[in-house]
C-alpha positions as CSV (number, residue, x, y, z in Angstrom):
1,M,-42.6,100.5,-31.0
2,E,-44.4,102.7,-33.2
3,G,-44.4,100.3,-36.1
4,I,-46.2,97.6,-34.3
5,S,-49.8,98.1,-33.8
6,L,-52.2,95.5,-32.5
7,D,-55.7,95.2,-33.7
8,Y,-57.5,93.8,-30.7
9,H,-60.6,93.1,-32.6
10,A,-58.9,91.0,-35.4
11,F,-56.7,89.3,-32.7
12,F,-59.8,88.3,-30.8
13,F,-61.5,86.9,-33.9
14,Q,-58.3,85.0,-34.8
15,V,-58.1,83.5,-31.3
16,L,-61.8,82.7,-31.5
17,N,-61.3,81.1,-35.0
18,F,-58.4,79.1,-33.7
19,G,-60.4,77.9,-30.6
20,V,-63.4,76.9,-32.8
21,L,-61.0,75.2,-35.3
22,L,-59.3,73.4,-32.4
23,F,-62.7,72.4,-31.0
24,L,-63.9,71.1,-34.3
25,L,-60.7,69.3,-35.1
26,T,-60.7,67.7,-31.6
27,R,-64.3,66.8,-31.7
28,F,-64.6,65.5,-35.3
29,L,-61.2,64.7,-36.5
30,H,-59.0,63.9,-33.5
31,K,-61.2,61.0,-32.2
32,P,-61.5,59.3,-35.6
33,I,-57.7,59.6,-36.2
34,V,-57.0,58.3,-32.7
35,K,-59.5,55.5,-33.2
36,L,-57.9,54.7,-36.6
37,L,-54.5,54.7,-35.0
38,D,-55.7,52.4,-32.2
39,E,-57.2,50.0,-34.7
40,R,-54.0,50.0,-36.7
41,R,-52.0,49.4,-33.5
42,A,-54.3,46.5,-32.6
43,E,-54.0,45.0,-36.1
44,I,-50.2,45.3,-35.8
45,E,-50.2,43.7,-32.4
46,A,-52.5,40.9,-33.6
47,S,-50.2,40.4,-36.7
48,L,-47.2,40.3,-34.4
49,K,-48.9,37.7,-32.1
50,A,-50.0,35.7,-35.2
51,A,-46.4,35.8,-36.5
52,E,-45.1,34.7,-33.1
53,R,-47.6,31.8,-33.0
54,A,-46.6,30.9,-36.6
55,R,-42.9,31.0,-35.6
56,D,-43.7,28.8,-32.6
57,A,-45.7,26.4,-34.9
58,V,-42.8,26.3,-37.4
59,A,-40.4,25.6,-34.6
60,K,-42.6,22.9,-33.2
61,Q,-43.0,21.3,-36.7
62,E,-39.2,21.4,-37.2
63,E,-38.8,19.7,-33.8
64,E,-41.4,17.1,-34.8
65,Q,-39.6,16.6,-38.1
66,Q,-36.3,16.2,-36.3
67,K,-37.9,13.6,-34.0
68,I,-39.4,11.8,-37.0
69,V,-36.1,11.9,-38.9
70,H,-34.3,10.6,-35.8
71,A,-36.8,7.8,-35.3
72,A,-36.5,6.9,-39.0
73,R,-32.7,6.8,-38.7
74,I,-33.0,4.5,-35.6
75,E,-35.5,2.3,-37.4
76,A,-33.3,2.2,-40.5
77,H,-30.3,1.3,-38.3
78,D,-32.4,-1.5,-36.7
79,I,-33.5,-2.8,-40.0
80,V,-29.9,-2.9,-41.3
81,E,-28.8,-4.6,-38.2
82,T,-31.6,-7.1,-38.4
83,A,-30.8,-7.7,-42.1
84,R,-27.1,-8.3,-41.2
85,K,-28.0,-10.7,-38.4
86,Q,-30.4,-12.6,-40.7
87,A,-27.8,-12.7,-43.5
88,A,-25.2,-14.0,-41.0
89,E,-27.7,-16.6,-39.7
90,L,-28.6,-17.6,-43.3
91,A,-24.9,-17.9,-44.2
92,E,-24.3,-20.1,-41.1
93,R,-27.3,-22.2,-41.9
94,M,-26.2,-22.6,-45.5
95,H,-22.7,-23.5,-44.3
96,K,-24.1,-26.2,-42.0
97,D,-26.4,-27.5,-44.7
98,A,-23.5,-27.7,-47.1
99,E,-21.4,-29.5,-44.5
100,A,-24.3,-31.9,-43.8
101,K,-24.8,-32.5,-47.5
102,A,-21.0,-33.1,-47.9
103,A,-21.1,-35.5,-45.0
104,V,-24.0,-37.4,-46.7
105,V,-22.2,-37.4,-50.0
106,M,-19.0,-38.7,-48.3
107,T,-21.0,-41.4,-46.4
108,Q,-22.7,-42.4,-49.6
109,A,-19.4,-42.5,-51.5
110,E,-17.8,-44.6,-48.7
111,Q,-20.8,-47.0,-48.9
112,D,-20.6,-47.1,-52.7
113,I,-16.8,-47.8,-52.4
114,A,-17.4,-50.5,-49.8
115,Q,-20.1,-52.2,-52.0
116,Q,-17.9,-52.0,-55.1
117,K,-15.0,-53.4,-53.0
118,A,-17.2,-56.2,-51.8
119,R,-18.5,-56.9,-55.3
120,I,-14.9,-56.9,-56.7
121,Q,-13.7,-59.2,-53.9
122,E,-16.7,-61.5,-54.6
123,D,-15.8,-61.5,-58.3
124,V,-12.2,-62.1,-57.6
125,R,-13.1,-65.0,-55.3
126,G,-15.3,-66.5,-57.9
127,E,-12.6,-66.2,-60.6
128,V,-10.0,-67.6,-58.2
129,A,-12.3,-70.4,-57.3
130,Q,-12.9,-71.0,-61.0
131,L,-9.1,-71.0,-61.7
132,I,-8.4,-73.3,-58.8
133,L,-11.2,-75.6,-59.9
134,Q,-9.8,-75.7,-63.4
135,T,-6.3,-76.2,-62.3
136,T,-7.3,-78.9,-59.8
137,T,-9.3,-80.6,-62.4
138,K,-6.4,-80.7,-64.9
139,V,-4.0,-81.9,-62.2
140,L,-6.4,-84.5,-60.9
141,D,-7.4,-85.7,-64.3
142,N,-3.8,-86.7,-64.8
143,Q,-3.2,-88.3,-61.4
144,I,-6.2,-89.7,-59.6
145,D,-9.3,-91.6,-60.3
146,D,-12.9,-90.3,-60.5
147,S,-14.0,-91.1,-56.9
148,T,-11.1,-89.2,-55.4
149,K,-11.6,-86.4,-57.8
150,K,-15.2,-86.1,-56.8
151,H,-14.2,-86.0,-53.1
152,H,-11.6,-83.3,-53.6
153,L,-13.9,-81.2,-55.7
154,E,-16.6,-81.4,-53.1
155,T,-14.1,-80.4,-50.4
156,I,-13.0,-77.4,-52.4
157,V,-16.5,-76.3,-53.3
158,T,-17.5,-76.6,-49.6
159,T,-14.5,-74.7,-48.5
160,L,-15.0,-71.9,-51.1
161,G,-18.8,-71.8,-50.4
162,G,-18.1,-71.3,-46.7
163,E,-15.8,-68.3,-47.3
164,R,-18.5,-66.5,-49.2
């Protein structure tokens, strides 16, 4: 141990320098660094809490959007169903209206046919009466006198007039 010598005086000053440096670092540098680290930790925690709140808000908005989309789908479905029902009702109403119009047209056509039939029958009766009158006149002109002719003509006219 001859090669190791210890200078107590230098050792003492180095320990004293180390103690003063430790004191100064602790007093002037350690507290600001700790304070800076605490502030940074608080900022990080605040940022994490803000991020969590933002995440919750996004989740809540997504949930709201899902509810709105669901409500819109239900409303759209209801609108489609209402439109289908209205279309079916309209088709049914149009079908009934068409049937009613067809019935009116059929009734009108039947009435027109009946009127035409009656008119034709009347015309035929008139022509038949005319033919009978002409035939009777020709026959009577050849066979009977004027007073008998007149009596037969009046009978025929009265008979034909009563049928009308």
